C-alpha positions in Angstrom: -110.3 74.4 -32.8 -110.7 71.4 -35.4 -109.0 71.3 -38.2 -110.6 69.5 -41.8 -111.6 70.4 -45.2 -114.3 72.9 -44.1 -112.4 74.9 -42.4 -111.3 75.4 -38.6 -114.9 75.4 -35.8 -115.2 76.7 -32.5 -117.1 77.8 -30.3 -116.5 81.0 -28.7 -118.0 82.7 -25.5 -118.9 85.9 -25.2 -121.3 87.8 -23.4 -122.9 85.1 -21.5 -123.7 82.6 -24.4 -121.6 80.5 -27.5 -121.3 81.9 -31.0 -120.2 79.5 -33.8 -117.4 80.6 -35.3 -115.3 78.9 -38.1 -111.9 79.9 -40.2 -111.6 79.0 -44.2 -107.9 79.9 -45.3 -105.1 81.7 -44.1 -103.5 85.6 -43.6 -105.1 88.6 -42.5 -108.4 87.9 -41.3 -111.7 89.2 -42.4 -115.0 88.8 -40.7 -117.5 88.2 -43.1 -121.4 88.7 -41.4 -124.4 87.2 -42.9 -128.0 88.1 -43.7 -131.3 86.8 -41.7 -131.8 88.2 -39.8 -131.7 84.9 -37.7 -129.5 82.8 -40.7 -126.6 81.6 -40.4 -123.2 82.0 -42.4 -123.2 77.9 -43.9 -125.4 79.4 -46.9 -122.6 82.0 -47.9 -120.5 78.7 -48.5 -119.1 77.6 -51.0 -119.1 80.7 -53.1 -117.7 83.1 -50.3 -114.6 80.9 -49.9 -113.4 81.9 -53.1 -112.6 84.6 -51.3 -110.3 83.1 -48.6 -107.2 83.5 -51.2 -104.5 85.1 -49.3 -106.3 86.1 -46.6 -108.9 84.3 -43.5 -112.3 84.8 -43.9 -113.6 84.5 -40.2 -117.8 83.8 -40.2 -119.7 83.0 -37.4 -123.2 82.3 -36.7 -125.3 85.7 -35.2 -127.1 85.0 -31.8 -130.1 83.6 -32.3 -129.5 81.5 -35.2 -128.1 78.8 -37.1 -125.8 77.0 -34.1 -125.8 80.3 -31.9 -129.1 79.4 -30.5 -130.5 81.1 -27.6 -132.8 80.9 -25.5 -136.3 82.7 -25.5 -135.6 85.1 -22.9 -132.6 86.2 -24.4 -132.6 89.7 -26.5 -131.5 89.4 -30.1 -132.1 92.9 -31.2 -129.8 94.8 -33.1 -128.0 96.7 -30.2 -127.1 92.8 -29.0 -125.6 91.8 -32.4 -123.3 94.7 -32.6 -122.3 94.3 -29.0 -121.7 90.6 -29.6 -118.7 92.0 -33.1 -117.5 94.2 -30.8 -116.6 91.9 -28.0 -115.6 88.9 -30.9 -113.5 91.8 -32.1 -112.0 92.4 -28.7 -111.8 88.6 -28.1 -109.8 88.5 -31.7 -107.3 91.0 -30.1 -108.0 93.0 -33.4 -107.0 96.6 -32.9 -109.0 97.3 -36.2 -110.8 94.8 -38.7 -111.8 94.1 -42.2 -115.7 93.4 -42.8 -117.6 92.3 -45.2 -121.7 92.2 -44.9 -124.1 90.3 -47.1 -127.6 91.6 -47.4 -128.7 92.3 -43.7 -124.9 91.1 -42.7 -124.4 94.9 -44.7 -126.7 96.4 -42.2 -125.5 95.2 -39.5 -122.0 96.2 -40.5 -123.2 100.0 -40.8 -124.8 99.9 -37.3 -121.4 98.6 -36.2 -119.3 100.9 -37.7 -121.7 103.8 -37.0 -121.6 102.9 -33.2 -117.5 102.0 -33.0 -115.7 104.5 -35.2 -112.6 104.1 -35.9 -112.6 100.0 -35.7 -113.1 98.8 -39.4 -110.2 99.1 -41.9 -112.1 98.1 -45.1 -115.6 97.6 -45.6 -117.6 95.7 -48.6 -121.1 95.2 -48.5 -122.7 93.0 -50.8 -126.7 93.2 -51.5 -127.3 94.9 -48.6 -130.2 95.7 -46.8 -131.1 99.2 -47.2 -130.0 102.5 -44.6 -133.4 102.9 -43.9 -136.6 102.1 -43.4 -138.7 103.5 -46.4 -136.1 101.8 -48.8 -136.6 98.1 -47.0 -140.8 98.8 -47.6 -139.9 98.9 -51.0 -137.9 96.0 -51.0 -140.7 94.1 -49.3 -143.2 95.3 -51.8 -141.1 94.4 -54.8 -140.5 90.6 -53.8 -144.4 90.3 -52.9 -145.2 90.9 -56.4 -142.5 88.7 -57.4 -143.3 86.0 -55.6 -146.9 86.5 -57.3 -145.4 85.7 -60.6 -147.3 82.8 -62.9 -144.9 80.8 -63.3 -143.9 80.6 -59.1 -147.5 79.8 -58.9 -147.9 76.7 -61.9 -144.7 75.6 -60.3 -146.1 75.4 -56.6 -148.8 74.5 -57.9 -147.2 70.7 -60.1 -144.9 70.2 -56.9 -148.0 69.7 -54.3 -150.0 67.5 -56.7 -146.5 66.0 -57.8 -146.4 63.6 -54.9 -142.6 64.4 -54.3 -143.7 65.3 -50.7 -144.4 61.4 -50.1 -142.3 59.3 -52.6 -139.5 61.7 -51.5 -139.4 63.8 -48.6 -135.8 65.4 -48.9 -136.3 65.9 -52.7 -139.5 68.3 -52.2 -138.6 69.7 -49.1 -135.8 71.0 -51.5 -137.8 72.1 -54.2 -140.4 74.2 -51.3 -136.8 75.8 -50.7 -135.9 76.7 -54.5 -139.2 78.2 -55.1 -139.0 80.3 -51.8 -135.6 82.2 -52.6 -136.0 82.2 -56.6 -137.7 85.7 -56.5 -134.3 87.0 -54.7 -132.7 85.8 -58.3 -132.4 87.3 -62.1 -132.1 83.9 -63.5 -134.2 81.4 -60.8 -132.9 78.6 -62.4 -130.0 79.6 -60.0 -132.1 78.9 -56.9 -131.2 75.2 -57.3 -126.6 76.2 -56.7 -128.0 78.0 -53.2 -126.8 76.5 -50.2 -130.3 76.0 -48.5 -130.7 77.4 -45.0 -133.5 78.5 -42.1 -133.8 81.4 -40.9 -134.8 81.7 -36.5 -138.8 83.8 -37.1 -138.2 85.1 -33.6 -135.0 87.1 -34.3 -136.3 88.1 -37.4 -138.8 89.2 -36.2 -137.1 91.0 -33.0 -134.0 92.5 -35.4 -136.4 94.4 -37.5 -139.0 95.3 -34.6 -135.7 96.9 -32.5 -135.0 98.9 -35.7 -138.1 101.1 -35.7 -138.4 103.3 -38.6 -134.6 102.9 -38.6 -132.8 105.9 -41.0 -128.9 105.6 -40.9 -128.4 108.1 -43.9 -127.7 111.0 -41.7 -125.0 109.1 -39.5 -123.3 107.2 -43.4 -121.2 109.8 -44.2 -119.0 109.6 -40.4 -117.4 106.7 -42.5 -116.0 108.2 -45.3 -112.8 107.6 -44.2 -113.1 103.6 -44.5 -112.5 102.2 -47.7 -115.0 101.3 -48.4 -117.5 99.1 -51.9 -121.0 98.6 -52.2 -121.7 95.4 -54.5 -124.9 95.4 -55.5 -127.6 93.4 -58.5 -129.0 95.3 -61.2 -132.0 92.9 -60.6 -131.9 93.0 -56.8 -135.2 92.9 -55.1 -133.8 95.4 -53.0 -133.4 99.0 -54.9 -130.4 99.6 -56.6 -130.9 103.5 -56.1 -130.7 102.4 -52.6 -127.3 101.1 -52.7 -126.4 103.7 -54.8 -126.9 106.1 -52.4 -125.4 104.4 -49.3 -122.4 104.0 -51.6 -122.5 107.9 -52.2 -123.2 108.6 -48.3 -120.2 106.4 -47.4 -118.1 107.8 -49.9 -117.3 104.2 -51.4 -116.8 103.0 -55.0 -120.1 101.2 -56.7 -120.3 98.4 -58.6 -123.2 97.6 -60.0 -123.9 94.0 -61.4 -126.0 93.2 -64.2 -128.3 90.3 -65.0 -128.0 89.6 -61.5 -130.6 89.9 -58.4 -130.0 89.2 -54.6 -127.2 86.5 -55.1 -124.2 87.4 -56.9 -121.6 84.9 -55.2 -124.0 82.6 -56.9 -125.2 84.5 -60.3 -121.9 86.2 -61.1 -119.0 84.6 -58.9 -116.1 85.2 -61.5 -117.8 89.3 -60.9 -117.7 88.6 -57.5 -114.9 87.7 -56.9 -112.9 90.0 -58.4 -114.2 92.5 -57.1 -114.7 91.8 -53.7 -111.6 89.9 -54.1 -109.6 92.9 -55.7 -110.6 95.4 -52.9 -110.0 93.4 -50.0 -106.3 93.1 -51.6 
């Protein structure tokens, strides 16, 4: 496993495929689940790396995203994602594990916990995707509305007419990315501080299709024995009420973050580190 300033990386073979894994820090392992679906763990860094203080963060790119690509005929739905996490737990020799899930990774953590009771030591959900479909539909509508903000529309028009695409393609792509994620932020200017990422569309689509009209709420009270925390920005397009409901159902501490959108490790890094780091300690 190569050792670099960026952590220790390896390809782990499980269930007939290889998943890219990165370890940062030293101490008790904490498994970090990225969002998407179909993204990779890189966009959580460097913000999440601040949690590697006295513990080891174990990131991995979920199947069908980042450096864990799979052929198109390999399924990538939610049951496969849950089974991969269980296989990794066994591979790592962890009887139980602490998990931090961000965005879709929060929902993945809940799906895993419901399917594999007793395997979690602690659970932290950061800006978690809603635990039922109707709340996700409210998020989709809210995000679409924000995306139509005249300020964003004007910025996109100016960018198209700037000639930047021809003169500096890399800078053009960076600005396109910033404008695509700006609606997630309380302060859209903070979007420039988010590590750029791409989403594999096939994986994203298949995961959500596999979930169908999902609703985990009846199952969530089973998780009350697991110490848990839910951290959520008050201006996150994912409804704050949905996060509060999830926290109540799992018996977890609920921590709303004012003047913060979907990316607290960028918009509120000190509070993010203090709250999540304190909980993990």
